[in-house]
C-alpha positions as CSV (number, residue, x, y, z in Angstrom):
1,M,0.0,0.1,0.0
2,A,1.2,3.4,-1.1
3,K,1.9,6.0,1.6
4,K,-0.2,9.2,0.7
5,R,1.4,12.4,0.3
6,I,-0.1,15.2,2.3
7,T,0.0,18.7,0.0
8,F,0.8,22.0,1.6
9,E,-2.9,23.1,1.0
10,E,-4.2,20.1,3.4
11,I,-1.6,21.2,6.2
12,F,-2.9,24.7,5.8
13,K,-6.7,23.6,6.0
14,Q,-5.8,21.3,9.1
15,N,-3.8,23.7,11.1
16,E,-4.9,27.3,10.1
17,L,-7.3,27.4,13.3
18,R,-4.7,26.0,15.5
19,I,-2.4,29.0,14.5
20,Y,-4.9,31.5,15.0
21,Y,-6.1,30.0,18.3
22,Q,-2.3,29.8,19.6
23,S,-1.9,33.5,18.3
24,H,-5.3,34.6,20.0
25,N,-4.0,32.8,23.4
26,M,-0.7,34.9,23.5
27,N,-2.4,38.3,22.1
28,I,-0.3,38.2,19.2
29,D,-1.9,39.7,16.0
30,P,-2.2,36.8,13.6
31,H,-2.0,38.8,10.6
32,Q,1.7,39.6,10.9
33,E,4.6,37.5,10.1
34,F,3.6,35.2,13.3
35,F,1.1,33.2,11.4
36,N,3.4,32.7,8.6
37,Q,5.9,31.3,10.7
38,G,3.6,29.3,12.5
39,L,2.5,27.6,9.1
40,V,6.2,27.2,8.1
41,R,7.3,25.3,11.4
42,T,3.9,23.0,11.0
43,W,5.3,21.9,7.6
44,S,8.6,21.6,8.3
45,F,8.0,19.2,11.2
46,L,5.5,17.4,9.6
47,W,8.2,15.1,8.0
48,R,9.5,14.4,11.5
49,T,6.4,13.4,13.1
50,R,5.5,9.7,13.8
51,P,1.9,9.2,13.9
52,D,2.1,5.9,16.2
53,T,3.5,8.2,19.1
54,G,0.4,10.0,19.8
55,P,-2.0,12.7,18.3
56,M,-0.6,14.9,15.7
57,A,-2.6,17.6,16.7
58,T,-1.1,17.8,20.2
59,Y,2.2,17.8,18.8
60,F,1.6,20.7,16.2
61,N,0.0,22.9,19.0
62,H,3.3,22.6,21.0
63,I,5.7,23.1,17.9
64,I,3.6,26.3,16.7
65,R,3.3,27.9,20.3
66,N,7.1,27.3,20.6
67,R,7.5,29.0,17.8
68,L,5.5,31.9,18.2
69,I,7.2,32.2,21.8
70,D,10.6,32.2,20.1
71,L,9.7,35.1,17.8
72,M,8.0,37.3,20.3
73,F,11.0,36.9,22.6
74,N,13.4,37.8,19.4
75,K,11.1,40.6,18.5
76,N,11.1,42.1,21.9
77,R,14.8,41.5,22.2
78,D,15.2,43.8,19.2
């Protein structure tokens, strides 16, 4: 059985609300570069996931939130 390739559009649809939720939780304007960085982080970590270790939604919540924290820290530091 061949493994189905996941497209960028599918990742976007599945995680768009997750990024908005994390941005809202952290009082970040989601229309700045933060949304794009959250999406890029999700896409880049997709290939590192192992679905047998747990729910991917939990994993994506953590990597998105951590990326947003990193961006906020770097932006405030400058």
